[in-house]
C-alpha positions in Angstrom: 103.6 -195.0 199.0 101.0 -192.4 198.1 102.4 -189.3 196.4 101.4 -186.2 198.3 99.6 -184.9 195.2 97.1 -187.8 195.4 95.2 -185.9 198.1 92.3 -184.2 196.2 92.9 -180.7 197.8 96.6 -180.5 197.1 95.9 -181.7 193.6 93.1 -179.3 193.2 95.7 -176.4 194.5 98.2 -177.6 192.2 95.9 -177.3 189.1 94.9 -173.8 190.1 98.6 -172.7 190.7 99.2 -173.9 187.1 96.4 -171.6 186.1 94.5 -174.7 184.2 90.9 -175.5 184.2 89.8 -179.0 185.0 89.4 -179.8 181.1 92.9 -177.9 180.4 94.6 -180.3 183.3 92.8 -183.1 181.9 94.2 -182.5 178.2 97.6 -181.6 179.7 97.7 -185.2 181.0 96.1 -186.6 178.0 93.5 -188.3 179.7 91.2 -188.3 176.8 87.7 -186.7 175.8 86.6 -186.8 179.3 89.7 -185.7 181.1 87.9 -182.7 182.8 85.5 -185.2 184.3 88.2 -187.2 185.6 90.1 -184.5 187.1 86.9 -183.4 188.7 86.4 -186.9 190.1 90.0 -186.9 191.5 89.6 -183.3 193.0 86.0 -184.4 194.7 87.5 -187.4 196.4 85.1 -189.5 194.3 88.2 -191.2 192.6 91.6 -191.5 193.6 94.3 -189.4 191.8 96.6 -191.6 189.9 100.2 -191.8 190.9 101.6 -191.2 187.4 99.5 -187.9 187.2 100.5 -186.8 190.6 104.1 -187.2 189.5 103.9 -185.6 186.5 101.9 -182.5 187.9 104.5 -182.3 190.8 107.3 -182.2 188.0 105.6 -179.7 186.2 105.5 -177.5 189.5 109.4 -177.9 190.2 111.0 -174.5 189.9 114.3 -176.3 189.5 112.9 -178.0 186.3 114.4 -176.5 183.0 111.7 -176.3 180.3 113.2 -178.9 178.2 113.3 -181.3 181.4 109.5 -180.4 181.9 108.6 -181.8 178.3 110.6 -184.9 179.0 108.6 -185.3 182.0 105.2 -185.0 179.9 106.7 -187.5 177.4 107.2 -189.8 180.0 103.8 -189.5 181.5 102.3 -190.1 177.8 104.3 -193.5 177.5 103.0 -194.5 181.0 99.3 -193.8 180.3 
């Protein structure tokens, strides 16, 4: 099943709502040196947004998440990538 943030347009909207540049989003997701380029590819539809990245970003956007829970979600993302 595809996560709703795997849509290029929805992923871009999520990044913008977090007020992150493509490069900053790549860094936040620990995508490595070319992370900004990966984010650009996802947003252009050139590559599919990875499931773990979509889930991590959706958790960051969830207003019900306490800050410590958000940090735990980021830690899980690091383990999965």
